[in-house]
N, C-alpha and C positions, 0 to 999 in steps of 0.2 A: 295151547292157545297162544297166539302171537302177542307181542307187546302192544301193537296197535289195538287189537281186540280188547286186551286188558285195560288200556287207557280209555277206550270208548265205554267199556262197562263201568269203570270207575266214575267217569264223567256222568254217565246216565244215573248211577246210584246217587251221586252227589246232588244232581238236579232233582231227583225224586225225593231225596231226604229233605232238601230245602223247601220243596213244594209242600211236603207233608207238615214240616215244622211251621211254615207260614199259615197253612190251613188251621192247624191246631191253635196257633196264636190268635187268628181271627175269630175262631169259635169261642175262645176264652174271653176275648175282649167283648164280643157280642153278648155273651151270656151275662157277664158282670154288669154291662150297661143296662141290659134288660132288667136285671135284678135291682140295680140302684135306682131305676126309674119308678119302682113301685113306691107308693106313699108309705106303706107299712110292710115291714119284713117279718117273717116268722122269727120268733126269738130262739136262740140256741137252746137245745133241749137240756144241756148241761155245760158247765164250764169246760173250756178247752183243756185237754191234758194230752201230752204227747204219748203217754203210756196207754191211754184208753181210746184215743180217736182212731176210727178206721181209715181216715184220710189225713195226711200230714198237714194239708192246708185248712183243716177244720171245716166249720160250717159257713165260712165266709160271712161272719156276723149275721147269720140268718138267711143269707141270700141263697145258699144251696137248698135249704128247706123250702124257701119260697118258690124257687124254680121247680122243685119236685112236685109241689102242690099244683102247679100249672102244667105238669106233664113233661117237664124237661129234666132229664137226669144226666149228669156229667160224670165221667170216670176217666182218670188218667193215671198212668204208672210209668215208671222207668226201671228197667231190669239191666243190671250191669253184670258182665261175665269176666272173670279173671281165671283163665284156664291155660294149662300147659302140659306137655308130655315130656317129663324128664327122662323117660326110658322109651327107646324105640322111635318109630316114625321116621320122618324125613329131617325134621329140625327140632332139637330139644329146647324149644323156647316157650315162654309164657306170653300170652297175648291178652290185651284188654279191649273189650268192645261192649256195645250195649244196644238196647232197643227201647224206643219210646212208643207208647200206645195211648191214643186219645179217642174216647168214645163219647157219643152223644145219642141218647135215646129220646124220641119224642112220642108221647102217647097222644094219638089223634083224638081220643075220646075226651081227655082233659083239656087239650089245647083248643080244639075246634068243634067238639061234640060229634066227631066222626067215629062212631063205635066200630071197633074191629080194624082200625087203620093205625099203623105205627111206622116210624122212620128210624133207621139206625145209620149213623154216620161214623166212619172210622178214618183216622189219620195216623200214620206211623212213620218212623224214621229209624235209621241205624247209624252207628258211629263206631270208630275205632277199627281194630283188626280182629280177625277171628282165627281159630285154630285149624280149620279144615285143611288148608294147604300144607300145614306142618305134619299132619298125620299120615297122609297118603291114602285115606279112605274116602269112598264116595259119599257115605252118610255123614253129615255134619254132626260133630259132638255137641254143638251148641246151635241148634237149628234156628232159634229165634234171632240170634245175633247175625245170621246170614240172610235174613229176610227184611224187606222185600227185595226179593227177587220180583101181615094183617092179622089181627089176633082175635079169632073167634074161639068158641069152645071146641070145635072139631076141625076146622080147616083154616090154614093161613096161606095167603098168597104173597109172593115177594118178587121184586124185580129191581135191577140196578147193577152196580159194580160189586161183584161178589169177591169175598175173601174166602178161598176154599180151605184154608188151614183149619177152619172150624168143623170140617167134615170128619167122618170116622170117629165119632164121639166114643169115649170110654171113661168110666168113672175113676179109674186109677192110672191110666196111661194116656193122657192128652194134655190139657193145661197150656197149650200153645208154646210149650217149652220154657215156661217161666215159673209155674207153680208146682209142677210135677217133674217128670223126666226132662232132661235137656237134650239128649240125643234124638235126632230125627227119627230113628227106627222105633222109638216108643211114643212119638207124638201123633203119628198117623201111619197107615200102611203104605210103605214106599212103592208098592207095585202100581199105585195110581199115578205116580209122578210123570209118566210119559204121556198120559192121556188127559190129565187135569191140570190146567195152568194155575198159578198162584192167585192171580187177580184178573178177572175179566167180566164182561157184561153178560147178563143172563136173566132168566126168570124161571119160576117154578111154583110148587106148592108143597106143603107138608100137612099130614094128618096128625091131629092132636088127640090125646086121651089123657084127661085129668091134667092138662097143662103141659104134657110131655110129648115131644114129637116121636111118633112111632113109625112113620113112613114118609117118603118124599120122592119127588121127581123134579129134575131141573133140566133145562135146555140152556146151554151157555155157548158163547163164542169159543171157537176151537183153540185159539192161541192166546198167549199171555199179553196183556196190555197194562201192566203195572205202571209204566211211566207215562201213559197217555189216557185220554178219556175213553178210548176204545171204539168210539162211534165210526171212525173212518175205517177201522179194520173189521167191523162187525160182520161175521159170517163170510169174510172174503175167502177163507180157506176151509170151509166146512163148519160143522157144528159138533158140540159135545152133548151127549145124553148121559145123565147120571140118575141112578135110582137106588133106594135103600129101604130096608125094613128093619126097625130096631124094636124087638119085642121085649117088654118087661117080663121078668120071671120071678118066681117066689120059691126057688129051691132052698131046702133046709129052713123054710119059713123066713128066709132072708131075701132082700131085694137084689136083683141082678138084671142083666140084659144080654140078648143074643142079637147081633147085627149081621145082616147079609146084604151085600151091595155089589153093584157092577157099574162100569163105565164103558162108553164106546165113543171114540173120536174119529171122524172121517177126514181129518186133515191129511195132507201129504207129508210124510215123514222123510226128511232128507239128511238129518244129522242127529247126533245124540245130545247136542247142546240145548235143545228146545225144552228139556225138563228142568225143574228148579232144584233137582239134585245136582251136585257138582260133578256131573259126568264130563269128560273131555268133549270138546266141540268137534267131533269126528264125523265125516260123511259116511252114510250107510246107503245101501241100494234103495232107490226111491220106492216107497211103499204107501199106498193109500189106505188109511184106516188103522186103528189099533184098539185093543180092549183090555180090561182087567176085571177080575172077580175076587172079592175078598170077604173076610169074616172076622168078627172080633167078639169077645165076651168079657164081661166083668161080673163077679159074683161075691157079694159080701159073705164073710164067714162070722164076723162080729159086727153088730149093728145096733145103734141106739136110735130108736124111732123118734125120740123127742128132739135130740140134737141133729139127727140125720148124719151122724158120723160113724165111721167104722173102717174096716179093712178086709181085704180078701185078694184072691188071685185074678189075673187077667191073662188074655192071650189074643194073638192075631195070626192069621194065615191068609195067603193070597197067591194067585197065579196071574200071569200076564202074557200078552203076545210077545214071544221072544224074537220076532222079526224086527221089532221096533224098540223094544225095551231091554236094556242091559240086565234087568232083573226078571228072571223067569218065574221064580217063586220065592216065598218069604215066610218065615215063622218067628214068633216071639212069645215068650211066656214070662210071668213074673208075679210079684206080690206087692201090694201097695195100699195106700189109704191114709186115714188119720192115725196119728201116733197112738200106740197101745198104752203109752204112759198116761195114767189117769189125769195127772195135773197138766198135761200138755195137749189138750184137746184141739188147739188150733194148729198144731204142727202136723206135717204130712211126711211120709217116707215112701220109698220104693226101691225094689231091687228087681232087675230084669235081665233076660238073655235073649239075643236074636241071632238068626242065621239067615243069610241072604244067598240064594242060589243064582249063579250067573247064567245068562242066556248062552246056549250053545251056538246060536247064530251070530251073536255079537262078539263072542269071545275072540275069534281071530282078528277082528278089527281093533279091539282094545289091546291085544297082545302085540300087534305090530307097532303100536304107538308107545305102550307102557312097559313092554316086556311081559313075562309070564303072569297071567291073572287066573283067578279061580274064585271059589266061594269065599265069602267073608262072614265073620261073626264077631260078637262083642257082648260085654256085660256092663251094666251101669247100676250104681246104687247112690242114693242121695238121702239127705234128711233136711227138710224145710223147717227151719226154726223160726217161729213167730216171735221176734224180739219185741215188737208191739203189734197191734192189729194192722198197722200201716207199714211196717218194716219187716221184711222176711229175709233171713240169711240162710243160704243153702249150700253147705259143703257137698261136693260131688266127686265120685271116683269112677273111672271107666277103664276097662281093658279092651282094646280093639285089635283084632287080627284082620288086617286089611286084605282086600281082594288082590292087591299087587303082591305076588308071592316072593319077590326079592326084597320086600320091606318087612322087618321084624315086627312083632307085637308091640303095641304102644300102651304105656301106662299113663293115663290122663288124670291129673288132679286139678281141681278148680273150686271156685266159690261163686255163687250168684248173690246179688243183692237187689231185692225188689222194693221200691218205694212207691206207695200208693198215694196219689194226690187228690 
């Protein structure tokens, strides 16, 4: 990537971050004014205590409960990352960065009496430096720090600006990179990255069973529009179709899931830089359309039905169009869930391994730019310690064997700190 491209990307990210921060601030001011305008606010359920409150800012003197009673729920958190690779990689440095997430849910039934209608608004921003350029791997060890890049009993319709990171759900290996694994390879299946943009306009529906989504279909704009509204680019270069089935299971009399999904994007592919994985922005032979197929499972081996906590294995597998995707196939397996320590029920843990198979069609293009490349793999383990319900500290260890064969294995050590407001 040229220095001019890097500068433009940095400026774009700064503008996007500023816009998200401004939106979050506006939402906060609006909500607090709405709440203060009420003649009587709900009394706090119990005195504020830092050790017990699930949000650091507490109940806002009853305003948070008052808003929730009227159908408006606010959630905000900040996750900080201090990660480094003292052994291997390109640069043996530690970097500090972070990600802020701001959510507002509006229940249409409570607000306006519109049964089955709901609104979800998200604003996010990133700050600081991340480790991905120091490691020499395509998969970010701290994916969250590198981003951005209707409710009936059976059917829910949705439309708007989509955040696709919530796809590929898994009980033990998802969490948006802040509550479970940190490495991109364990947050979602990376075979979809060439066909699914991070944020874009779209619409679709999901089938629900007992409040849980079991199948869904979506039609989205084919290209990423994280930094704009997206309306001017809507379907200018084709469309994306995505479909999945996530079937609940009861193996061993324990809950689990089996997910099968696929994506198809008919945009014209001209370079590798269109994906939100950090592939080099290299030209490829023009190709119209790309696809991916993937699967994941989670299965509890230990489960408490009353607290809905437990732990068990998980896995992912996928294949993709190797004419447009540097990743032809992918595998990952691991173990995760709530801590098995009886007194630490709010803690979570995970250990996982992944293997990424390089595309034979894209390999010559990457080798000409990076030198010898091949398949990559890695291991991650973490323990998410709930210091309080609103503060989580997560030590993390990763070992990564990059695809770039002239770069040695990297030992990555780090810690995350999540604060829920």
